[in-house]
C-alpha positions as CSV (number, residue, x, y, z in Angstrom):
1,X,-0.2,0.2,0.0
2,X,1.3,3.5,-1.0
3,X,0.3,6.9,0.2
4,X,1.5,9.9,-1.8
5,X,0.5,12.9,-4.0
6,X,2.4,11.4,-6.7
7,X,1.0,8.5,-9.0
8,X,2.6,4.8,-8.3
9,X,2.7,1.6,-10.2
10,X,3.3,-1.6,-8.3
11,X,2.2,-4.8,-7.6
12,X,-0.1,-4.9,-4.8
13,X,0.1,-8.7,-4.1
14,X,3.4,-10.8,-3.1
15,X,4.1,-14.1,-2.3
16,X,6.9,-14.5,0.3
17,X,8.0,-17.6,1.8
18,X,9.4,-17.9,5.0
19,X,12.7,-16.4,6.2
20,X,13.2,-15.1,2.5
21,X,13.0,-11.9,0.9
22,X,11.9,-10.3,-2.8
23,X,12.8,-7.1,-4.1
24,X,10.1,-5.2,-5.9
25,X,10.2,-2.0,-8.2
26,X,8.0,1.1,-7.7
27,X,7.4,4.0,-10.8
28,X,6.5,7.1,-9.4
29,X,5.0,9.4,-11.9
30,X,4.6,13.0,-11.7
31,X,1.8,15.0,-13.9
32,X,3.0,18.2,-15.6
33,X,1.4,20.5,-13.2
34,X,2.4,18.6,-10.3
35,X,4.3,21.0,-7.9
36,X,7.9,20.9,-7.6
37,X,8.6,19.9,-4.2
38,X,9.6,16.9,-1.7
39,X,6.8,14.5,-1.1
40,X,6.7,11.3,1.3
41,X,6.0,8.2,-0.3
42,X,4.9,5.9,2.4
43,X,5.3,2.1,2.0
44,X,2.9,-0.1,3.9
45,X,3.1,-4.1,3.9
46,X,0.4,-5.8,5.4
47,X,-0.5,-9.8,5.7
48,X,-3.9,-10.9,6.4
49,X,-5.4,-7.6,6.8
50,X,-3.2,-6.2,9.3
51,X,-0.3,-3.7,8.7
52,X,2.8,-5.4,9.5
53,X,5.3,-2.9,8.7
54,X,5.8,0.7,7.4
55,X,8.5,2.8,5.5
56,X,8.4,6.6,4.3
57,X,10.8,7.4,1.3
58,X,11.6,10.9,0.5
59,X,10.6,11.8,-3.4
60,X,12.1,15.0,-4.3
61,X,10.1,16.4,-7.4
62,X,12.5,19.0,-9.3
63,X,11.2,21.8,-11.6
64,X,11.5,20.9,-15.3
65,X,11.7,23.0,-18.7
66,X,8.9,20.6,-20.0
67,X,5.7,21.4,-22.4
68,X,3.2,19.0,-23.7
69,X,1.0,19.6,-27.2
70,X,-1.3,17.9,-29.1
71,X,-4.2,18.4,-31.5
72,X,-7.7,18.7,-30.3
73,X,-8.6,17.1,-33.6
74,X,-5.6,15.5,-35.1
75,X,-7.2,13.1,-37.6
76,X,-9.8,14.7,-40.0
77,X,-11.3,14.9,-43.4
78,X,-11.1,18.1,-45.7
79,X,-12.4,18.4,-49.5
80,X,-10.4,19.9,-52.0
81,X,-11.0,23.8,-52.3
82,X,-12.3,23.7,-48.5
83,X,-10.6,25.5,-45.5
84,X,-11.1,23.8,-41.7
85,X,-10.0,25.2,-38.4
86,X,-8.6,22.8,-35.8
87,X,-7.2,23.8,-32.1
88,X,-3.6,22.9,-30.5
89,X,-3.5,22.8,-26.9
90,X,-0.3,23.7,-25.3
91,X,0.6,22.7,-21.5
92,X,3.7,24.1,-19.8
93,X,5.5,22.8,-16.7
94,X,7.4,24.8,-14.2
95,X,9.0,27.7,-15.9
96,X,8.2,30.8,-18.2
97,X,8.8,29.4,-21.9
98,X,8.9,31.4,-25.3
99,X,7.4,29.2,-27.8
100,X,8.3,29.7,-31.5
101,X,5.9,27.2,-33.9
102,X,7.0,26.3,-37.3
103,X,4.7,24.4,-40.0
104,X,5.2,21.4,-42.7
105,X,2.5,21.0,-45.3
106,X,2.3,18.4,-47.9
107,X,1.8,19.5,-51.3
108,X,-1.7,20.9,-52.2
109,X,-2.0,21.8,-48.5
110,X,-1.6,25.4,-47.0
111,X,-1.6,25.8,-43.3
112,X,-1.2,29.2,-41.1
113,X,-1.4,29.6,-37.3
114,X,-3.4,32.3,-35.2
115,X,0.1,32.5,-33.4
116,X,3.3,31.7,-34.4
117,X,5.1,32.4,-31.2
118,X,4.3,33.3,-27.5
119,X,5.2,33.1,-23.8
120,X,3.5,30.6,-21.2
121,X,3.6,31.1,-17.6
122,X,4.2,28.2,-15.5
123,X,1.6,25.4,-15.1
124,X,-0.8,27.0,-17.7
125,X,-2.8,25.8,-21.1
126,X,-3.0,27.6,-24.3
127,X,-4.8,26.9,-27.4
128,X,-3.8,28.1,-31.0
129,X,-5.7,28.0,-34.0
130,X,-4.4,25.5,-36.9
131,X,-6.2,26.8,-40.2
132,X,-5.4,24.1,-43.0
133,X,-6.8,24.9,-46.6
134,X,-6.8,22.3,-49.4
135,X,-6.4,23.3,-52.8
136,X,-9.2,22.8,-55.5
137,X,-6.2,20.4,-57.5
138,X,-5.2,18.9,-54.1
139,X,-4.2,15.2,-54.3
140,X,-7.2,12.8,-52.8
141,X,-6.1,10.2,-50.0
142,X,-4.5,10.5,-46.3
143,X,-1.5,13.3,-45.8
144,X,0.4,14.7,-42.8
145,X,1.2,18.0,-41.5
146,X,3.8,18.5,-39.1
147,X,3.9,21.1,-36.5
148,X,6.9,21.9,-34.9
149,X,7.4,23.7,-31.3
150,X,10.7,24.8,-29.7
151,X,11.9,26.7,-26.8
152,X,14.9,28.0,-25.8
153,X,15.0,25.5,-23.0
154,X,13.3,22.2,-24.6
155,X,14.5,20.5,-27.5
156,X,12.0,20.3,-30.5
157,X,8.6,18.4,-30.4
158,X,6.6,17.4,-33.1
159,X,2.8,17.0,-33.8
160,X,1.7,15.3,-36.6
161,X,-1.7,16.2,-37.8
162,X,-3.4,13.7,-40.1
163,X,-5.5,14.9,-43.1
164,X,-7.8,13.0,-45.2
165,X,-8.2,14.9,-48.7
166,X,-11.7,14.2,-50.5
167,X,-13.2,15.0,-53.6
168,X,-15.2,18.0,-53.7
169,X,-18.9,17.5,-54.7
170,X,-20.5,20.3,-56.6
171,X,-24.3,20.9,-55.6
172,X,-26.8,19.8,-58.2
173,X,-28.8,23.0,-59.1
174,X,-32.2,22.5,-60.1
175,X,-33.6,24.3,-62.9
176,X,-34.9,27.6,-62.4
177,X,-38.4,27.9,-62.8
178,X,-41.0,30.9,-62.7
179,X,-44.5,31.7,-63.8
180,X,-45.0,33.4,-66.9
181,X,-46.9,36.6,-66.3
182,X,-49.9,37.8,-68.5
183,X,-49.2,41.4,-68.6
184,X,-51.9,42.6,-71.3
185,X,-55.2,41.2,-72.4
186,X,-58.0,42.3,-73.6
187,X,-61.2,42.7,-70.8
188,X,-64.1,42.6,-72.9
189,X,-64.5,40.9,-76.5
190,X,-67.9,41.4,-78.7
191,X,-68.3,39.0,-81.3
192,X,-71.4,38.4,-83.1
193,X,-71.9,35.0,-84.7
194,X,-70.3,34.2,-88.0
195,X,-67.6,36.9,-87.2
196,X,-63.9,36.3,-85.9
197,X,-61.6,38.8,-83.8
198,X,-57.9,38.8,-83.3
199,X,-56.9,38.8,-79.8
200,X,-53.6,39.8,-78.5
201,X,-51.5,39.2,-75.3
202,X,-48.4,40.1,-73.8
203,X,-46.6,37.7,-72.2
204,X,-43.4,38.4,-69.7
205,X,-40.8,35.2,-68.8
206,X,-39.0,36.2,-65.3
207,X,-36.9,32.8,-65.7
208,X,-33.2,32.7,-66.5
209,X,-34.4,30.0,-69.0
210,X,-35.7,30.3,-72.5
211,X,-39.1,28.2,-72.8
212,X,-42.3,27.5,-75.2
213,X,-45.3,29.6,-74.1
214,X,-48.7,27.7,-74.2
215,X,-51.7,30.7,-74.6
216,X,-55.2,28.9,-74.3
217,X,-58.9,29.8,-73.6
218,X,-61.0,27.5,-72.0
219,X,-64.7,27.3,-71.7
220,X,-65.5,28.6,-74.6
221,X,-69.3,28.6,-75.6
222,X,-70.9,26.0,-78.2
223,X,-69.8,27.1,-81.5
224,X,-66.9,29.5,-80.6
225,X,-63.4,28.2,-81.4
226,X,-59.9,29.3,-80.6
227,X,-56.7,27.7,-81.3
228,X,-53.8,27.2,-78.4
229,X,-50.9,29.2,-79.3
230,X,-47.3,28.1,-78.8
231,X,-44.4,30.6,-78.9
232,X,-41.0,30.2,-78.0
233,X,-40.0,33.1,-75.3
234,X,-36.5,33.9,-74.3
235,X,-35.5,34.6,-70.8
236,X,-35.9,37.6,-69.2
237,X,-38.1,39.1,-72.2
238,X,-41.4,39.7,-73.3
239,X,-43.3,38.8,-76.3
240,X,-46.9,39.8,-77.8
241,X,-48.5,36.6,-79.1
242,X,-52.2,36.8,-81.3
243,X,-54.8,34.4,-82.0
244,X,-58.3,34.1,-84.0
245,X,-61.3,34.2,-81.9
246,X,-63.7,32.6,-84.2
247,X,-67.8,32.1,-83.8
248,X,-69.8,29.6,-86.2
249,X,-73.1,31.2,-87.4
250,X,-75.1,28.7,-85.0
251,X,-72.8,29.8,-82.0
252,X,-74.3,30.2,-78.2
253,X,-75.5,33.5,-77.6
254,X,-75.1,35.2,-74.3
255,X,-72.0,36.5,-72.1
256,X,-69.4,34.3,-70.5
257,X,-66.7,34.6,-68.4
258,X,-63.5,33.5,-70.2
259,X,-60.5,32.0,-68.7
260,X,-57.0,33.0,-70.4
261,X,-54.3,30.4,-69.5
262,X,-50.8,30.8,-70.0
263,X,-48.5,27.5,-69.2
264,X,-44.9,26.9,-69.2
265,X,-42.1,24.5,-66.7
266,X,-45.4,23.0,-65.5
267,X,-46.9,25.8,-64.1
268,X,-49.6,28.2,-65.5
269,X,-51.3,31.5,-65.0
270,X,-55.0,32.1,-65.3
271,X,-56.7,35.5,-66.2
272,X,-60.1,36.3,-67.4
273,X,-62.3,38.5,-69.7
274,X,-65.6,38.8,-70.9
275,X,-67.2,37.6,-74.1
276,X,-70.4,38.9,-75.3
277,X,-71.6,36.7,-78.4
278,X,-74.5,38.0,-80.4
279,X,-76.1,40.2,-77.7
280,X,-77.2,43.5,-78.7
281,X,-79.2,46.7,-77.4
282,X,-82.6,47.0,-78.6
283,X,-81.9,50.1,-80.6
284,X,-78.7,48.6,-82.0
285,X,-80.3,45.8,-83.1
286,X,-82.7,47.8,-84.9
287,X,-80.6,49.7,-86.8
288,X,-78.5,46.1,-87.2
289,X,-81.9,44.8,-88.6
290,X,-82.5,47.8,-91.3
291,X,-79.6,48.1,-92.6
292,X,-79.5,44.2,-93.1
293,X,-82.5,45.0,-95.4
294,X,-80.2,45.3,-98.5
295,X,-77.8,47.4,-100.3
296,X,-80.2,50.2,-101.4
297,X,-79.0,53.6,-100.1
298,X,-82.8,55.0,-99.9
299,X,-83.9,52.0,-97.8
300,X,-80.9,53.2,-95.6
301,X,-81.9,56.6,-95.4
302,X,-85.6,55.5,-94.6
303,X,-84.7,53.2,-91.9
304,X,-82.8,56.1,-90.4
305,X,-85.6,58.4,-90.6
306,X,-88.2,55.9,-88.9
307,X,-85.2,55.3,-86.2
308,X,-84.6,59.0,-85.0
309,X,-88.6,59.5,-85.2
310,X,-88.9,56.9,-82.9
311,X,-86.3,58.2,-80.3
312,X,-87.7,61.3,-80.6
313,X,-91.5,60.0,-79.4
314,X,-89.6,57.9,-76.8
315,X,-87.8,60.6,-75.6
316,X,-91.0,63.1,-74.8
317,X,-92.6,59.9,-73.3
318,X,-90.1,59.5,-70.9
319,X,-90.1,63.4,-70.3
320,X,-92.5,63.4,-67.5
321,X,-91.5,62.5,-63.9
322,X,-88.0,62.5,-62.4
323,X,-85.1,61.1,-64.5
324,X,-83.8,57.5,-62.7
325,X,-80.0,56.5,-62.5
326,X,-79.1,53.3,-63.1
327,X,-76.3,51.9,-60.1
328,X,-74.3,48.6,-60.0
329,X,-73.6,47.6,-56.6
330,X,-70.6,45.4,-56.2
């Protein structure tokens, strides 16, 4: 049994025959921060759980110029073109020590230190950053970087930092997609049965990629048709496209809300316009009916006279009472 402030290695169990003696070695160790002084090393011999003999040995621990250093991460991976910072820890023993650090880097690796020279007080710890960078063309595989530390009183020590260079992986960029924008389109379109009209649309492509724009009209009434427009549109640009809206002679009469759909990149945007097929006001229909009687100029003149007379009569009839205003409430 040993009692001391130091660490010791020894065989704690010995077999000794009567009237004989044996020799046992005791290895005593002191930590780097152990205070230099004289320690009592007490050695006790016991048998059958009873101390039979005890000796005290004086151990004098001398101050020394000594230091230890190690990498907190001495084995790591680094990719081509990547930079990584690891820390080196220094422990100093009993004297003020001035340190000088040097680096030896393999091909394709550059390295630097946050401090290449410094002074440490007795029994202190210090950490220094080691910045390691692998070039874009650094060879792949295991490499060794050496850090050499010198003091005025201690021979040079070398720390080996192992690094494994791996191939740089480029991120896979997904193609940029964006909604095409309908910047200009008709709000109201009037079309009589048997007529056709050209509709124009201004389309903007905000993407960095050119594409094919599709322009179509949905929900058209019976007898009204519009062929889909397919047009190439460059990146970051706008184009004007046009198509023909046709109504057959038997087209369905009425007012309809028609969606305009513009598609590209698997995405689409929709706007709406109002389509009026064959619906006219009373007087507009009356004038159209009269003027369609024939090509005779006189018939047209007579028709105009009759219409004007009717308008005057209706105006007088409506003159009694207060005028009424029409309102549309949203």
